[in-house]
C-alpha positions as CSV (number, residue, x, y, z in Angstrom):
1,M,0.0,0.0,0.0
2,A,1.1,3.6,-0.7
3,T,0.5,4.5,3.0
4,Q,3.3,2.0,4.0
5,Y,5.9,3.7,1.8
6,G,8.2,6.2,3.5
7,F,7.7,9.4,1.5
8,S,10.3,12.1,2.1
9,G,11.4,15.5,1.1
10,T,10.9,19.2,2.0
11,T,10.7,20.6,-1.5
12,A,8.4,19.8,-4.4
13,K,11.4,18.4,-6.3
14,D,12.5,16.1,-3.5
15,I,9.0,14.8,-2.8
16,A,8.5,14.0,-6.5
17,A,11.9,12.2,-6.5
18,S,10.8,10.2,-3.5
19,V,7.7,9.0,-5.3
20,E,9.6,8.2,-8.4
21,R,12.1,6.3,-6.4
22,G,9.3,4.2,-4.9
23,V,8.0,3.4,-8.4
24,A,11.5,2.4,-9.6
25,E,12.1,0.2,-6.6
26,G,8.7,-1.5,-6.9
27,A,7.4,-0.2,-3.6
28,L,4.7,1.8,-5.4
29,G,3.0,-0.3,-8.0
30,P,0.5,0.7,-10.7
31,G,-2.7,2.0,-9.1
32,A,-1.2,2.6,-5.7
33,A,-2.8,5.6,-4.1
34,L,-0.7,8.5,-2.9
35,P,-1.7,10.3,0.3
36,P,-4.1,13.3,0.0
37,V,-2.2,16.5,-0.4
38,R,-2.9,17.9,3.1
39,R,-2.2,14.7,4.9
40,L,1.2,14.3,3.2
41,A,2.0,18.0,3.8
42,D,1.3,17.5,7.5
43,D,3.4,14.3,7.6
44,L,6.4,16.0,6.0
45,G,6.0,19.4,7.7
46,V,5.6,21.3,4.4
47,S,2.9,23.4,2.9
48,P,0.0,21.8,0.9
49,G,1.2,23.9,-2.0
50,T,4.6,22.2,-2.0
51,V,3.0,18.8,-2.2
52,A,0.5,19.9,-4.8
53,T,3.4,21.2,-7.0
54,A,5.2,17.8,-6.6
55,Y,2.0,15.9,-7.7
56,K,1.6,18.3,-10.6
57,E,5.2,17.6,-11.8
58,L,4.6,13.8,-11.4
59,R,1.4,14.1,-13.5
60,Q,3.2,16.0,-16.2
61,R,5.8,13.3,-16.4
62,G,3.2,10.6,-16.6
63,I,4.2,8.9,-13.4
64,V,0.9,9.5,-11.7
65,V,-2.7,10.2,-12.8
66,T,-5.6,11.9,-11.0
67,R,-8.9,10.0,-10.8
68,G,-11.2,12.7,-9.4
69,R,-12.6,11.5,-6.0
70,G,-10.3,8.5,-6.4
71,G,-7.3,10.7,-5.7
72,T,-3.9,10.6,-7.2
73,V,-2.5,7.1,-8.0
74,I,0.6,5.7,-9.7
75,A,0.0,5.5,-13.4
76,P,-0.3,2.1,-15.1
77,A,3.1,0.8,-15.9
78,P,4.0,0.3,-19.5
79,A,3.8,-3.4,-20.3
80,V,7.5,-3.5,-21.4
81,A,8.2,-6.9,-19.9
82,S,5.2,-8.6,-21.5
83,R,6.2,-7.3,-24.9
84,R,9.8,-8.6,-24.8
85,P,10.1,-11.8,-26.7
86,P,10.7,-14.9,-24.6
87,K,13.8,-17.0,-25.2
88,V,13.3,-19.6,-28.0
89,P,13.2,-23.1,-26.4
90,E,16.0,-25.4,-27.6
91,G,15.3,-27.6,-30.5
92,L,12.4,-25.5,-31.9
93,R,12.1,-23.9,-35.4
94,D,12.1,-20.1,-34.6
95,L,9.4,-18.3,-36.6
96,A,8.9,-15.6,-34.0
97,G,11.9,-13.3,-34.4
98,G,11.0,-11.4,-37.5
99,H,14.6,-11.5,-38.8
100,P,15.6,-11.6,-42.5
101,D,17.0,-14.8,-44.0
102,P,20.8,-14.6,-43.5
103,R,21.3,-16.3,-46.8
104,L,19.7,-13.3,-48.5
105,L,21.9,-10.7,-46.9
106,P,25.1,-9.3,-48.5
107,A,28.5,-9.8,-46.9
108,L,29.3,-6.7,-44.8
109,V,32.7,-5.4,-45.9
110,P,33.6,-2.0,-44.3
111,P,35.6,0.5,-46.3
112,S,39.3,-0.3,-46.5
113,R,40.2,3.0,-44.9
114,L,38.8,4.9,-42.1
115,S,37.7,8.5,-42.5
116,P,40.5,10.9,-41.7
117,G,40.6,12.1,-38.1
118,A,41.2,15.5,-36.7
119,R,38.4,17.1,-38.6
120,S,35.0,18.1,-37.3
121,H,32.4,15.5,-38.3
122,R,29.8,17.7,-36.6
123,S,30.3,20.3,-39.4
124,T,29.6,17.6,-42.1
125,P,27.4,15.0,-40.3
126,R,26.2,13.4,-43.6
127,L,28.5,12.2,-46.4
128,A,27.4,14.0,-49.6
129,H,27.6,10.9,-51.8
130,L,25.3,8.9,-49.4
131,E,22.9,11.9,-49.1
132,E,22.6,12.0,-52.9
133,A,22.1,8.2,-53.0
134,V,19.3,8.5,-50.4
135,R,17.6,11.1,-52.6
136,D,17.8,8.8,-55.6
137,W,16.4,6.0,-53.4
138,L,13.4,8.0,-52.2
139,R,12.5,10.2,-55.2
140,P,11.1,7.4,-57.5
141,D,8.5,6.6,-54.7
142,G,7.2,10.1,-54.6
143,V,8.8,11.1,-51.3
144,P,9.9,14.8,-51.3
145,V,13.7,14.9,-50.9
146,E,14.5,18.5,-50.3
147,H,15.3,17.8,-46.6
148,V,17.0,14.5,-45.6
149,T,18.8,13.4,-42.5
150,F,20.3,10.2,-41.0
151,A,20.0,8.4,-37.7
152,H,21.1,5.2,-35.9
153,G,18.0,3.3,-37.0
154,A,14.3,4.0,-37.0
155,L,13.8,3.7,-33.3
156,D,16.7,6.1,-32.7
157,L,15.2,8.7,-35.0
158,I,11.6,8.3,-33.8
159,G,12.6,8.4,-30.2
160,R,14.6,11.5,-30.7
161,L,11.7,13.3,-32.6
162,L,9.1,12.3,-30.0
163,S,11.3,13.5,-27.1
164,V,11.8,16.8,-28.8
165,E,8.3,17.4,-30.0
166,L,6.2,16.0,-27.1
167,R,6.2,16.1,-23.3
168,P,5.4,13.2,-20.9
169,G,1.6,12.7,-20.8
170,D,1.1,13.7,-24.5
171,A,-0.7,11.2,-26.7
172,V,0.6,9.3,-29.7
173,A,-1.6,7.4,-32.1
174,M,-0.1,4.0,-32.7
175,E,-1.1,1.0,-34.9
176,D,-2.9,-1.8,-33.0
177,P,-1.6,-4.4,-33.3
178,G,1.8,-2.7,-33.8
179,Y,5.5,-3.1,-33.6
180,H,6.3,-4.0,-29.9
181,H,9.6,-2.1,-29.8
182,L,7.9,1.1,-30.9
183,L,5.1,0.5,-28.3
184,D,7.7,0.1,-25.6
185,L,9.6,3.1,-26.7
186,V,6.6,5.4,-26.6
187,A,5.6,4.1,-23.2
188,A,9.2,4.5,-21.9
189,L,9.1,8.2,-23.0
190,G,6.2,8.7,-20.7
191,L,3.8,9.3,-23.6
192,R,0.2,8.1,-23.7
193,I,-0.6,5.6,-26.5
194,V,-3.9,5.8,-28.3
195,P,-4.5,2.6,-30.3
196,V,-5.6,2.8,-33.9
197,A,-7.0,-0.4,-35.5
198,V,-5.4,-1.7,-38.7
199,D,-6.6,-3.9,-41.5
200,D,-5.0,-5.3,-44.7
201,E,-4.5,-1.7,-46.0
202,G,-2.9,-0.3,-42.8
203,M,-4.4,2.2,-40.4
204,R,-8.2,2.5,-40.6
205,P,-9.3,6.1,-41.3
206,D,-12.2,5.9,-39.0
207,A,-10.0,4.7,-36.1
208,L,-7.5,7.4,-36.8
209,R,-10.2,10.1,-36.8
210,E,-11.3,8.9,-33.4
211,A,-7.7,9.0,-32.1
212,L,-7.2,12.5,-33.4
213,R,-10.3,13.6,-31.4
214,T,-8.5,12.7,-28.2
215,G,-5.8,15.3,-28.9
216,V,-2.9,13.2,-30.1
217,R,0.3,15.1,-30.9
218,A,1.9,12.5,-33.2
219,V,0.9,9.6,-35.4
220,V,3.2,6.7,-36.1
221,C,2.3,4.4,-39.0
222,S,3.7,2.0,-41.6
223,P,2.8,2.4,-45.2
224,R,3.7,-1.2,-46.1
225,A,4.9,-4.4,-44.5
226,Q,3.1,-3.3,-41.3
227,N,4.4,-5.3,-38.4
228,P,2.8,-7.6,-37.3
229,Y,-0.4,-7.5,-39.5
230,G,1.3,-7.1,-42.9
231,G,-1.0,-4.3,-44.2
232,C,0.0,-1.9,-46.9
233,F,-1.5,1.4,-48.0
234,S,-3.5,1.4,-51.3
235,A,-3.8,4.7,-53.1
236,A,-7.3,5.0,-51.9
237,R,-6.3,4.3,-48.2
238,R,-3.5,6.8,-48.4
239,D,-5.8,9.5,-49.8
240,A,-8.4,8.7,-47.0
241,L,-5.8,8.9,-44.3
242,A,-4.3,12.1,-45.8
243,G,-7.8,13.7,-45.7
244,V,-8.1,12.9,-42.0
245,L,-4.6,14.2,-41.2
246,R,-4.8,17.4,-43.2
247,G,-7.4,18.6,-40.7
248,A,-5.1,17.8,-37.7
249,G,-2.9,20.9,-37.9
250,E,0.6,20.5,-36.5
251,V,0.3,16.8,-35.6
252,L,3.6,15.1,-36.5
253,V,3.1,12.2,-38.8
254,V,5.9,9.6,-38.7
255,E,5.8,7.1,-41.6
256,N,8.0,4.1,-40.9
257,D,8.9,2.3,-44.1
258,H,11.1,-0.2,-42.4
259,A,11.1,-3.0,-45.0
260,S,11.0,-0.8,-48.1
261,A,13.1,-2.8,-50.6
262,V,11.7,-6.2,-49.6
263,A,8.1,-5.2,-48.7
264,D,6.8,-6.5,-52.1
265,A,4.3,-3.7,-52.3
266,P,4.3,-0.2,-53.9
267,L,4.7,2.8,-51.7
268,W,1.7,5.1,-51.4
269,T,3.3,7.7,-49.1
270,L,1.7,10.3,-47.0
271,S,4.7,12.5,-47.2
272,A,3.6,14.2,-50.4
273,S,0.0,14.8,-49.2
274,G,0.3,18.4,-48.1
275,L,0.8,17.6,-44.4
276,A,2.3,20.4,-42.2
277,R,4.5,18.1,-40.2
278,W,5.8,14.8,-41.5
279,V,8.8,12.4,-41.7
280,H,9.4,9.4,-43.8
281,V,11.8,6.9,-42.3
282,R,13.7,4.0,-44.0
283,T,16.1,1.5,-42.6
284,V,18.3,-1.1,-44.3
285,S,18.6,-3.9,-41.6
286,K,15.9,-6.1,-43.3
287,F,17.8,-6.3,-46.6
288,L,21.4,-5.1,-46.1
289,G,22.2,-6.5,-42.6
290,T,20.8,-6.5,-39.1
291,D,23.9,-5.0,-37.8
292,L,23.7,-1.8,-39.9
293,R,22.1,0.5,-37.4
294,W,21.4,3.3,-39.9
295,A,18.3,5.0,-41.1
296,A,17.5,7.7,-43.6
297,A,14.7,10.2,-43.3
298,A,13.0,12.8,-45.4
299,C,11.0,15.4,-43.6
300,D,9.6,18.9,-43.5
301,P,12.1,21.7,-42.6
302,V,10.9,22.2,-39.1
303,T,11.3,18.5,-38.3
304,L,14.7,18.5,-39.9
305,G,15.9,21.3,-37.7
306,R,14.6,19.9,-34.5
307,H,15.9,16.4,-35.2
308,D,19.4,17.5,-36.2
309,G,19.6,20.0,-33.4
310,R,19.0,17.3,-30.8
311,L,21.4,14.9,-32.7
312,L,24.1,17.6,-32.5
313,L,23.8,17.7,-28.7
314,T,23.9,13.9,-28.3
315,S,25.9,11.6,-30.7
316,G,26.6,14.5,-33.1
317,W,26.6,12.4,-36.2
318,V,26.2,8.9,-37.6
319,S,29.6,7.2,-38.1
320,H,31.1,8.1,-41.4
321,L,32.5,4.5,-41.5
322,L,28.9,3.2,-41.3
323,Q,27.7,5.7,-43.9
324,D,30.4,4.5,-46.3
325,T,29.5,0.9,-45.7
326,V,25.8,1.6,-46.4
327,H,26.7,3.6,-49.5
328,G,28.9,0.8,-50.9
329,L,26.1,-1.7,-50.5
330,M,23.3,0.5,-51.8
331,T,25.2,1.3,-55.0
332,D,26.6,-2.2,-55.7
333,D,24.9,-4.0,-58.6
334,G,25.4,-7.4,-57.0
335,T,23.8,-6.3,-53.8
336,R,20.9,-4.8,-55.7
337,A,20.3,-8.1,-57.4
338,L,20.5,-10.0,-54.1
339,V,17.9,-7.6,-52.6
340,A,15.6,-8.2,-55.6
341,R,15.9,-11.9,-55.1
342,A,15.2,-11.5,-51.4
343,R,12.0,-9.5,-52.1
344,E,10.8,-12.2,-54.5
345,A,11.6,-15.0,-52.0
346,Y,9.9,-13.4,-49.1
347,A,6.8,-12.7,-51.2
348,Q,6.7,-16.3,-52.3
349,R,7.2,-17.7,-48.8
350,R,4.5,-15.4,-47.4
351,R,2.0,-16.4,-50.1
352,A,2.8,-20.1,-49.7
353,L,2.0,-20.1,-46.0
354,R,-1.1,-17.9,-46.4
355,D,-2.5,-20.1,-49.1
356,A,-1.7,-23.3,-47.3
357,L,-3.5,-22.0,-44.2
358,A,-6.4,-20.9,-46.3
359,E,-6.7,-24.4,-47.8
360,R,-7.2,-25.7,-44.3
361,G,-9.8,-23.0,-43.3
362,V,-7.4,-20.8,-41.4
363,A,-7.6,-17.1,-42.2
364,A,-4.3,-15.1,-42.1
365,H,-3.3,-11.5,-42.9
366,G,-0.1,-10.6,-44.6
367,A,-0.4,-8.4,-47.8
368,S,3.2,-7.4,-47.6
369,G,6.4,-7.8,-45.6
370,L,8.0,-10.7,-43.7
371,N,5.2,-11.8,-41.4
372,L,1.7,-13.2,-41.2
373,W,-0.8,-12.4,-38.5
374,V,-3.3,-15.2,-37.7
375,P,-6.3,-14.4,-35.5
376,V,-6.9,-17.0,-32.8
377,R,-9.1,-17.1,-29.7
378,D,-6.4,-18.4,-27.3
379,E,-2.9,-17.4,-28.0
380,S,-1.3,-19.5,-25.3
381,A,-3.1,-22.7,-26.5
382,V,-1.9,-22.1,-30.1
383,V,1.7,-21.2,-29.2
384,N,2.0,-24.2,-26.8
385,G,0.3,-26.5,-29.3
386,L,2.7,-25.5,-32.1
387,R,5.6,-25.9,-29.7
388,S,4.7,-29.6,-29.3
389,H,5.0,-29.9,-33.1
390,G,8.4,-28.2,-33.1
391,W,7.4,-24.7,-34.1
392,W,8.0,-21.5,-32.1
393,V,5.7,-18.6,-33.1
394,A,5.1,-15.2,-31.4
395,A,2.1,-14.8,-29.2
396,G,0.2,-11.6,-30.2
397,A,0.0,-10.1,-26.7
398,R,3.2,-8.1,-27.0
399,F,2.0,-6.5,-30.2
400,R,-1.6,-5.7,-29.1
401,L,-3.2,-2.8,-27.2
402,A,-7.0,-3.3,-27.7
403,A,-6.9,-5.5,-30.8
404,P,-8.2,-9.1,-30.6
405,P,-5.8,-11.9,-30.0
406,G,-3.6,-13.5,-32.7
407,V,-0.2,-14.9,-33.4
408,R,2.6,-13.6,-35.6
409,I,4.5,-16.0,-37.9
410,S,7.8,-14.8,-39.5
411,V,8.1,-16.3,-42.9
412,A,11.6,-15.1,-44.0
413,E,13.2,-18.5,-43.6
414,L,10.2,-20.7,-44.2
415,E,10.4,-22.7,-47.5
416,S,7.3,-23.8,-49.3
417,A,7.5,-27.4,-48.2
418,D,7.8,-26.3,-44.6
419,A,4.9,-24.0,-45.1
420,V,2.6,-26.9,-45.9
421,R,3.7,-28.8,-42.9
422,L,3.3,-25.8,-40.6
423,A,-0.2,-25.1,-42.0
424,S,-1.3,-28.7,-41.3
425,D,0.1,-28.5,-37.8
426,F,-1.6,-25.1,-37.2
427,A,-5.0,-26.5,-38.3
428,A,-4.5,-29.5,-36.0
429,V,-3.7,-27.3,-33.1
430,L,-6.7,-25.1,-33.7
431,G,-8.9,-28.1,-33.7
432,E,-7.3,-29.3,-30.4
433,S,-7.7,-25.9,-28.8
434,E,-11.4,-25.6,-29.8
435,A,-12.0,-29.0,-28.2
436,T,-10.1,-28.1,-25.0
437,Y,-10.7,-24.4,-24.6
438,G,-13.7,-23.7,-26.7
439,G,-11.7,-22.0,-29.4
């Protein structure tokens, strides 16, 4: 109970720190009630105004919430632990990780020489030849390329932008089901997540409209290869979403095109839709190498200035050695051919499993990307049932906010013959779970 915790401090800052320490140590759990302002003020020998200021600071940082007559309580903890993937049991075929097929990745060969030292990388954070290559990469897809920047991966860039643009307690519209690392990142920043339902064409316009009515300050979405559902924007869906967003003023729209070159779907981008604030992010880890922690982004000039200003104060720049490595791979004809082969292979593997499941009466979603989302009634029954057949798939809980249950299956390394066997095992497990659990 909160009343058993030893609150301390004689200033608002110290009292707030005392509460935060209790949360960090687990002494104050989600929903624990804090003492009324006057009672805590009497206990600590301070004015009620001092305690009220401390509580206000804690509310602004998302640590506590006020529930009217229910008083002030510790905010619900972000479900970070539940969204971290469990360790793959020994001996099982891992279809839960979402990683690309290593056989379809190029060999990473860093440049033969390091960039010369003793010069200021901060004054030239982006290599000109890579910046031009990025423009050539984005331009054919209709992404405006007047302003581009780099980061250490999509999560790095999105986290930096949200921390600059928003304050703890602000709301962010997120896909549901969505990418668990992004969900965890937004929660860790003290931001409030507003779930937006998705379908085979990505975010649903009606759900996004409802989210905007709650006062969200940013929207994070995937135009294709949506993880875990596999949705991709059509031209009509892009136009519908753009129509909703154009009425949202200065809301920052983050478009995460994480699988771009291997998504097996055209890009219908929101970036050219006349939005006030936008950023289109691309990474290369899915097709050039999981260890290449690099992202490119095109954005409006205000977003560029805010991102690069914060980058300058932290890491300063993305390693020129990394940039040279990425440029070498992006412009290599052999690598381009390998990426094209990977895109075709992933599409074939995704379709093979989806069709095999459909033949057995199991509906699955996966219009693009490296994953299939299969709705089920009991995630645990399905995951454990497939485990008994030698398969390890991802329970949907770590991807979901308010969405119905399901499981995610990564298809990057699943050959067609294996897909047929997995589909048969899946159908058998569903039959067993219906008999045992009622579905």
